[in-house]
N, C-alpha and C positions, 0 to 999 in steps of 0.2 A: 770879431762875431765869427764862429766857422760860417763857410759858406761853400757852396758844390763852385768850381771854376771847372772853364774847360783851357785850353790851353793847347797853340798846334805853330807850327814853321810857314811861315808867310816865304811860299816856294812856287812862283809861277810856272804853267803850264807856259811851253815854250809861242803858243798860239794867245798866248792874253796878249792885250793891250792895257793898259791902265787908262781908267779913263776919265772924264772931266769931274766923275762925282768917287770918284777913287783916291782912300789916301794911301800912299806906297809905304807900305810896309805892316799899315795899321786897320783900314776898314779897304773892304770890296763889295760891289754888287753883284758877284761871279763867286759863289764864295767853295765852289767845287773846280774855277779853272786856279786858285791859288795855296788854299789849307793845304798845308800836309801835312801827317803822322801826328791826329789830335790823342789829349788824353783830357781824361778828365779827372780830378783831385779834388778831397777838401781838404781844405787850407784857410788860417785865418787872415782877414779880411777888416778891414776900418769901418769902424758902424758909421752910416750917413747922416750927413750933420744937414740941415735946412740953409740953405744959401739965398734963397728968391721967396716972396711976401706969399705967391702965391702954393708953394711945395707945399708937402703934407712928407710925415715919415709911416710907416703901418707897420704894424708887428704881425709878420706872420703866419698865418695859422692853419692854411693847407695850400699846397701848389703839385701842380700833376707834372708827370711826365708830359712832353709832347712828341710826338712824331719828327718833329726838327729839330727837339734835342736830341732824339736817335740819330736821327741821321747827320746831324752836325757832329757827333762823336766817333762816324761809324766812317772805316776808309774802305776806297775799292781797292784794287791789286797792286794801284803805284801809290798807295797810302792818302787821295786826296777824298778829302772829305765828300759823300755824297749831298750833301743840302749846297744847293744851286744858288739861292738867295744869297740877300745883303747878310756884313758878318764883321763881327771885328775882333779880335781876340788878343789878350783874353779876356774875356768876359764871364761871371756869373750867370749861370743856367738860371734859368725860369721864368714862365711869364704866365702861364693860366695860374692866378694865383688867387687867394682873398686873406682879408686879414680886418683888428682894427686898425684903427688912428691912435697914435703916440703922440702924436705932435703934429698941431698945423699952423701954417702961417697968418698969418690978419688975414691976408689975402685969397684963401683958399677956401674957394667957396664952391657947395655942396647945391650942384645945376636943381637938384629935385625940390629942396628949399630956399634957394637960391641965401642960405645963409654959410657962415662958414661953416664945415664940417666940426662936428663933434668929436673932444677925445672922447674915445671908447664906442663910436659907428662901426659897425663895420663895411667893408667896401671890396670892391673889385677893381679892374683897375682896364683897359684897353691898354695892348703892350704895343700898339703903333703910336710914338710920339710925333704926330704930325703937328707942321710949324702953322697953322693957319693962315700964313703971308704970301706962300709962291703960288702959281697958275692954277695947277688941281688944286687945291687947298682952297682957293678964291673963285674956284666952279662946280664948288661942292666934293668935290671927290676925295677926299685928305689919308683914303688907303693908296694910294698914287703920287703921293708931298715929292716935292722934287730934292728936301731938307731930311727926308724921314731919321729916324730911332727905331732901334725897333728893341725894348727891355728883352734881358737876357741874352740879346744879338749882338748889340752894337752899347748896351747900357747895361749895367748891372743888375740883373734880376733878382729872384727871388727865392732863390734857393740858398736863404741866411735867412737868418731872425730879422732880420728889417729891410725894411726898399725903400729907397725915395724915390716923389715922383710930383711932376705937377698936376694939381687938384683937378684942371681939367678934365685928364685921361678919368679920373676915379668915378664911382659909381657907388651909392648906398645900396644895401641890402635891408635894410629895415621891413623891407615887404616881406622876406622871405624868411623873417623870426615869426610869424604865427605857422608855416608852414612848418618847420626846420625847430621845434622843440629845443632838441639835442643842440647843445654848442658845437660839437663837432661835425655834425650832419648839414649844421646849418653852413659853417667854411667849409665843406667840403662840396656841398651845391655850389656854394658861390664861387668857387677856384673850377668850376665846370662852364662858369658862364663866357668864359670866352672861345672854348671850342664849341662849343653850340653857339657863341654869335660868327664867326666863321662859315660854322653850315649853314644858317639863319641865310648870311650875307650872299652867299652861292644861288643857294635854291629859290632865295626871294627876292635879294636886289639885285642881284647880278643876272641869277635866269631869268625873272620876271614872274615868278612866283606861277601859282594854277590856279584853276578854277575848279569847286568842289565838283568830282566826280570823274579828273583827269586822271591818267594810270602815270605811276613815275614809275624808274628803275636806278636806285642809287649801285653803284658796281664799288664792294670794299667798304667790308664791317668796322674797322679801324673806329676812331671816336668821332670824325666827322662824319665817316657814312649814318653811323647809328645816329649821332645827333639827325643829323636828316631826316632820317627813319621818322622819329619821332618830328619834327617841325612838319612835314608833308601830310602824315596822317591828320593834325591838327587842323591841318589846312584845308583839310577835306580830301584830298586825294582816293578815290578808288577803290586802287590798287596799286600799294606798296611793294616794290617788289624789291629785295635784297640777294646780292651774287656777292658771294665769299666763301671762301675755302673752309674757312675754322668752322666748328661743332659748336663751340664757343661762342663766337660773334655771332653765328646764325642764331641760336638761341637769344642769344640778349636781342638782336634783330627785333622778333618775333615779342619778346618784353615789353619793345619802346611802341608797338604799333606797326611789322611788317606783316602783309595779307601773306603774304608768300615768300620762302627764301630760294636760292639756289647754289648747289657747289660745283660752279663751273669746270670743277676739277672731273666730278663723274656724269655729269651732266650738257645736255647739249642746250647751252644758252640760248641761242638766238630759238631753239624750238620751244621752248619752256616756257620766255616773254610773248611769244607769242601764241603760245596756248593756252596760259592764266589768261591772256586780255582778250582772248576768242580772235585772234587774229589782227587785231587794233594797233599794239606795240605802244608805246609810251610818249607823253607831251613833252616829260622832261628826263633827260637822263643826267645823272650828276657823277662824274668822271674821276672816282676816290683813291685809287689803288697807287697810282701814282708806276704804274706801267701800260705806258699808251701803247705801246709797239704788242701788246697781247689779248688789251681788252679792245680794243679802237677797231678792228674790223670785223668781230661781233656786234657792237654798239650799230655799222652802219648796218651790216645784215636787217638786224630789228627794224631801222628808218625804210631798206630799201624795200623789204617784203613787208610790212605793216599798213595796214589801210591811211596811218594816222597821217595827217600831215602837220605843216610847219613847228616840228618837234626841237625843241633846246637842249644842246647839250653843254655841260657846264663843267671844264675842266678846274680843280679846287685842288689837289693834287697837286705839289712842286717835283719834277723830277726833268733832268739834264739828257731828254733825249726827246726826236722827233716822230711830231704824231703822223703816222700812215691815214694822211687823209684822203678820198676820194672824191672829186669836188662836185661827179654827175650825180652821186647821190644826195648829195644837198643841196645843189640845183634844179632838179627832178624835184624831190619830196619838199622842198622849200622849206629846208632843215638851218638852223644855224649853228653856230658853237661861241663861245664868249668865255673867257676866263675870268679866273675871281679872286682876287688876293684879299686877305685881312679881316674884317670889320667894323672898322671906323664909323662913325657918320648913320645919316640917314635914318637915327632912333632903333638901329640894332638892339645896344645894348640892355637899354630899358624895355624895348619888346620879350626881350628873353627873359628877363630877369622877372617880367610881368606872367611870360608862359609858365615859367617857372613857379609862381606862386600861384597858381591857376592848377596846378597842376601836372605841369611835364616834367615829372621826376628823371633827370640825368643822372642822377648818383648811382641808376641799377650800372652803370657800367664802369665803375671802381672796380676793379678785383683786387687791388690790396690798400693797405693804408700800411704804411711806413715812416720809418724816422730818417731824421737827413742821413744819416751813416751810411743810410742803403742806397741811396741812391742811383750815389753808381755802377754800382751791380745791378739796382735794375737798367738804367740806360743800354747795358753789353748786353739784359737779357733780352729787353726789348728786338732787338736786331732779330731775335730767330724765332722766340718762341711766342707764335700769336695765342693761345690761347690765354696770354694776361691782353687784356684791353686801354687799362687806365690803371697805373701805378700813380699813388698821390701820397706826398709828404701831407703829413700832420705833426701838430706840434702846440703842445698848450697854450 
């Protein structure tokens, strides 16, 4: 079957030390320190086969390009990939996907029905393959699994005709069938459950959520930032403020519920946020730009000058860069910083699916629907083209 494969050279930087969970020449938790000269190609790979009784095979119907895909394929001036996290190459890319079950092992159980997955059932899946038995998993933190594998990062993903995974990671999309009667729209919506769940985990689970009437600020209007706009407005935020340079992305933010948008290249971010909130500032900030050295000073100024205490800054964007934090600001203003990774656990996936079924339409962020042969081109184009938000592969 045809698949989109990323290849790169294992060439660790001088300061890199092989960690206890790294595999020399194959896998690392610090991708940007090791992988060099990335290349994305379309090539033939074997179709997956069921090997365990709990596995399912899914015919992929839609799969979106994630910023992680872009950064894994993007190199700095020395040839090292931008993506700083868990990676093992070569690998079939693609983890924001949906499709239909075409084969299911005898113990492949649907968590919603407690019965075996049906052939033809529309599904999506988590991309974080947590083990379930390490200490973080046992403590209820599957996103921080010590034995983590990731679909499209370390195991073959969904930019292909078929993908295989354990049924415990899959979620039925039957609930969306009443909203998306067009089959292609159903699967495109299903492919957006994963990135929307990343945003949900960041602002609700890790960020602690909000009370209706709170003000929130989202920095960065990529798919995660835009999903956070929709989630927080639905959660009852009084004023949702999106900071984003792209006109296209700001407009999408408004369509998803942003009350105000800021172009930080043309406006004073601090003055605008304080003006829109009558001097209060915000209870929750989401850093979704991946540019901490650029945006962090402004976040601190809003916290310092605003009258709101107990603000939370959630870091969701991945970046191999130091954050310039002024401790005094967070001490005096009783503010805090939390990191957010992943989307698994805590009932996140079913809640996002139910929110979509109740009218939270994330398909608005899809800029283009393309075939698999166009995916390498758009992975490259998304490195610089900020007028594109989400490019999604669709297939019959």
